[in-house]
C-alpha positions in Angstrom: 169.2 163.3 19.8 166.5 161.6 22.4 165.0 159.7 19.6 168.0 158.3 18.2 169.0 157.1 21.6 166.2 155.9 22.0 166.1 153.7 19.0 169.4 152.4 19.5 168.7 151.5 23.0 165.6 149.4 21.7 167.6 147.6 19.1 170.6 146.7 21.4 168.1 145.5 23.8 166.6 143.6 21.4 169.8 142.0 19.9 170.6 141.2 23.8 167.5 139.2 23.9 168.0 137.5 20.8 171.7 136.2 21.9 170.5 135.7 25.6 172.7 138.3 27.1 172.3 141.9 28.3 173.0 144.9 26.5 176.2 147.1 27.1 175.8 150.6 26.3 178.6 151.5 23.7 178.9 155.4 24.5 178.6 157.5 27.5 175.3 158.7 26.0 173.7 155.4 26.1 174.8 154.7 29.2 173.1 157.9 30.7 170.1 157.1 28.3 170.1 153.7 30.3 170.2 154.6 33.9 167.6 157.2 33.2 165.2 154.1 32.1 166.6 152.3 35.1 165.4 154.9 37.4 162.2 154.7 35.7 161.5 151.7 36.5 161.8 150.1 32.7 165.4 148.9 32.9 167.8 146.6 35.4 170.9 146.7 35.8 172.1 143.0 36.2 175.8 143.8 35.9 177.9 146.6 36.1 177.1 148.9 32.9 175.0 146.5 31.8 171.2 146.5 31.2 168.0 144.0 30.7 164.7 145.1 30.3 162.9 144.7 33.6 160.3 142.4 32.7 162.8 140.3 30.4 165.0 140.2 33.7 162.3 138.9 35.8 161.7 135.6 33.4 165.3 134.6 34.1 165.8 131.7 36.6 169.1 132.3 38.3 171.1 129.4 36.0 169.5 131.9 33.0 170.9 135.1 34.6 174.3 133.7 35.0 174.6 132.2 31.5 173.4 135.7 30.2 176.3 137.4 32.1 178.9 135.4 31.0 178.0 135.8 27.3 177.7 139.6 28.1 181.5 139.8 29.5 182.9 137.4 27.0 181.6 140.1 24.3 182.7 143.0 26.6 186.4 141.0 28.0 186.9 138.0 25.1 190.3 137.3 27.3 188.2 135.9 30.2 187.9 133.0 31.0 185.1 131.3 33.1 186.0 128.6 36.1 184.5 126.9 38.5 181.1 126.9 39.3 180.3 129.1 36.4 182.2 127.0 33.8 179.8 124.1 35.8 177.0 126.0 34.2 178.4 126.7 31.0 179.0 122.9 30.4 175.3 122.4 31.4 175.7 120.7 34.5 173.2 120.1 37.5 175.3 123.2 39.9 172.6 123.8 42.6 171.0 127.4 42.8 172.4 128.1 46.2 176.2 127.9 44.0 175.0 130.4 41.9 174.6 134.4 41.4 178.3 135.0 41.7 180.7 134.6 38.8 184.0 133.1 38.8 186.7 133.9 36.9 189.9 132.7 36.2 193.2 134.6 36.6 197.1 134.6 36.4 198.7 134.8 39.1 199.5 138.5 39.2 196.2 139.9 37.9 194.5 142.6 39.3 191.6 141.3 41.0 190.3 144.1 42.8 188.0 145.8 39.7 186.0 142.3 39.8 184.7 142.9 43.7 180.9 142.6 44.0 179.5 140.6 41.3 182.6 138.3 40.6 185.0 135.7 41.9 188.9 135.5 40.6 190.3 132.1 41.1 194.2 131.9 39.5 193.7 128.9 37.1 197.7 128.3 35.2 198.1 125.6 32.8 194.8 124.5 31.9 193.6 125.1 28.4 190.7 127.3 27.3 187.5 125.6 26.1 184.6 127.2 24.7 180.7 126.1 25.7 177.9 127.6 23.7 180.1 130.7 23.2 181.4 130.9 26.7 185.5 130.6 27.2 185.7 128.0 30.3 188.1 125.6 31.7 188.6 122.0 30.8 185.8 119.9 32.3 188.2 118.2 34.6 190.0 121.1 36.0 186.0 123.1 36.2 184.7 120.0 38.3 187.7 119.4 40.6 187.3 123.1 41.2 183.6 122.7 42.2 184.7 119.4 44.6 187.2 120.9 46.5 184.7 124.4 47.0 181.6 123.0 47.6 180.3 120.7 50.4 179.9 116.6 49.3 176.1 116.7 48.7 176.1 119.5 46.3 179.5 118.5 44.5 178.0 115.0 44.0 175.3 116.9 42.2 177.8 118.7 39.6 179.9 115.4 39.0 177.1 112.9 38.8 175.5 115.4 35.9 178.9 115.1 34.4 178.9 111.7 34.3 175.5 110.7 33.1 175.9 113.2 30.2 178.8 111.4 29.2 181.2 114.8 29.3 184.1 112.7 31.2 184.7 109.1 32.2 185.3 108.3 35.9 188.6 106.8 34.9 189.8 109.8 33.2 188.2 112.1 36.2 190.1 109.9 39.0 193.1 109.8 37.3 193.2 113.6 37.1 192.0 114.4 40.9 195.1 112.3 41.7 197.5 114.4 39.9 196.4 117.4 39.9 194.3 117.5 43.2 197.6 116.9 45.8 197.9 119.5 48.4 194.3 121.4 47.7 192.0 122.8 50.0 188.8 120.9 50.1 190.5 117.4 48.1 189.4 115.2 51.1 186.0 116.6 50.0 186.8 115.7 46.0 188.1 112.8 47.0 184.9 111.6 48.8 182.9 112.7 46.3 184.7 110.5 43.7 184.3 107.4 46.0 180.5 108.1 45.6 179.5 109.6 42.1 177.3 108.0 40.2 176.6 108.9 36.5 173.0 106.9 36.7 171.4 109.4 39.1 168.8 111.6 36.6 169.3 115.2 38.3 170.7 117.6 40.7 168.4 117.1 43.5 168.3 113.3 43.7 172.1 113.5 43.8 172.0 115.9 46.6 169.5 113.1 48.5 171.4 110.6 47.7 174.4 112.5 49.2 172.3 113.2 52.6 171.2 109.4 53.0 175.3 108.6 52.2 176.0 111.2 54.9 173.4 109.6 57.4 175.0 106.2 57.5 172.1 104.3 55.6 172.8 101.6 53.2 173.5 103.1 49.6 170.2 102.7 47.3 170.4 101.5 43.9 169.6 104.2 41.1 167.0 104.4 38.5 166.0 100.6 38.6 163.5 98.8 36.7 160.5 97.5 38.5 158.0 95.7 36.7 154.5 96.8 36.7 152.0 93.5 37.6 149.0 95.9 36.1 151.5 96.5 32.5 153.5 93.4 32.0 156.4 94.8 29.9 156.3 98.0 30.8 158.2 98.3 33.8 158.1 101.6 35.8 161.7 103.1 37.0 161.8 104.1 40.4 164.0 106.7 41.5 166.3 104.5 44.7 165.3 101.2 45.8 167.1 98.9 48.3 166.8 94.9 48.0 166.7 93.9 51.7 166.1 91.0 54.0 162.6 92.4 54.7 161.7 93.2 51.7 162.1 96.0 49.0 162.0 99.5 49.9 161.2 102.2 47.4 161.9 106.0 47.8 160.6 108.3 45.2 161.7 112.3 45.2 158.5 114.3 44.2 158.3 117.4 43.1 155.3 119.8 41.7 157.5 120.2 38.2 156.9 117.0 37.1 152.9 117.8 37.4 153.0 121.1 35.6 152.4 121.7 32.6 154.6 124.3 30.9 153.2 126.9 28.1 149.6 126.5 28.3 146.4 128.3 29.1 144.9 128.3 32.4 142.5 126.0 31.5 144.8 123.3 29.5 147.3 123.7 32.2 145.0 122.9 35.1 143.7 119.7 33.0 147.2 118.9 32.5 148.1 119.0 36.0 145.3 116.6 37.0 146.5 114.3 34.0 149.4 113.8 35.4 148.8 113.7 39.2 146.3 111.1 38.2 148.7 108.7 36.2 151.2 109.3 39.2 148.5 107.9 41.5 148.1 105.4 38.8 152.2 105.0 38.9 152.4 104.3 42.6 149.2 102.1 43.0 151.0 99.6 40.5 154.3 100.1 42.6 152.2 98.9 46.0 150.8 96.0 43.8 154.4 94.8 44.1 154.4 94.2 48.0 157.2 96.8 48.2 157.3 99.5 50.9 156.7 102.6 48.5 157.9 106.1 50.0 157.2 109.2 48.5 158.8 112.4 50.0 159.4 115.9 48.3 162.7 117.6 47.9 161.9 119.7 51.0 161.2 116.5 53.5 164.1 114.8 51.8 166.7 117.6 52.8 165.3 117.4 56.4 167.8 115.2 57.9 166.0 114.1 60.7 162.8 113.7 58.6 164.9 111.7 56.5 166.4 109.6 58.9 163.3 108.5 60.8 161.0 107.7 58.0 164.0 105.8 56.5 165.1 103.4 59.7 160.7 102.8 59.7 161.0 101.6 56.7 163.7 99.0 57.8 166.8 100.8 55.4 170.0 99.7 57.6 172.4 101.9 58.8 175.5 100.2 57.9 178.2 103.3 58.1 
């Protein structure tokens, strides 16, 4: 019996990993066997009555964990529909990590929500059509974005909406029309309208959107995004910069740094070190070429850029005006 249970669990775990979900034991006996493995440290339980190999779960990012959880619950509860930040994640949008970890489930006005307390948050959703995204049932993109904008702050809402516009999942006009029609008297609608006022699909990633949101909240002139700048050392091969201001005192360029652009994934240690060196050298050359244009080039890490006082001081010293 033990051998048969062991084989069934291993097969269930293998299938779950292949389909990027967690293993839900189909019988009480297998559930007890999984709990024994959990106590031994072999398995972890990311959801009630659901399991994954501890080593496998440890490798998953927050985004991947939530996607696995939604796929698992879709298999267990096919009638469920995900909304808000969970739906945004299923659409592939730039949902900040700080908004992950809790699943958001759409329910009817009279549904029993107590059984979901602890790992999920329920939202009453009426009159929205169910969509499927990579096998996950979700609310419409319009409803998803409105829910997100009304449920978080300006900067994080901007990251989510920017990414929807960037990937062409919706047009600004269509989203504005939906917000105007469905956002009346909603809690958080003022934040949603502010996000809509400044949303810009040119933003390349969520981190850039968040930093732009901080620039806006600090009252600085809004920069142009993803601008091509001619390279004096390599004519015909312009460099694309994150943020650019054309001012009376000259051009100011702000570049958002991040070690991810320098790391070499999926490589051996020796190859990874060499690749990282190559990328760092290329970035130094890129910066030196930008400096040759006569622009003021500022490089900041994401941590520095989200330190509002640090960002305020460095932009003021660079001559970027406060206009609001």
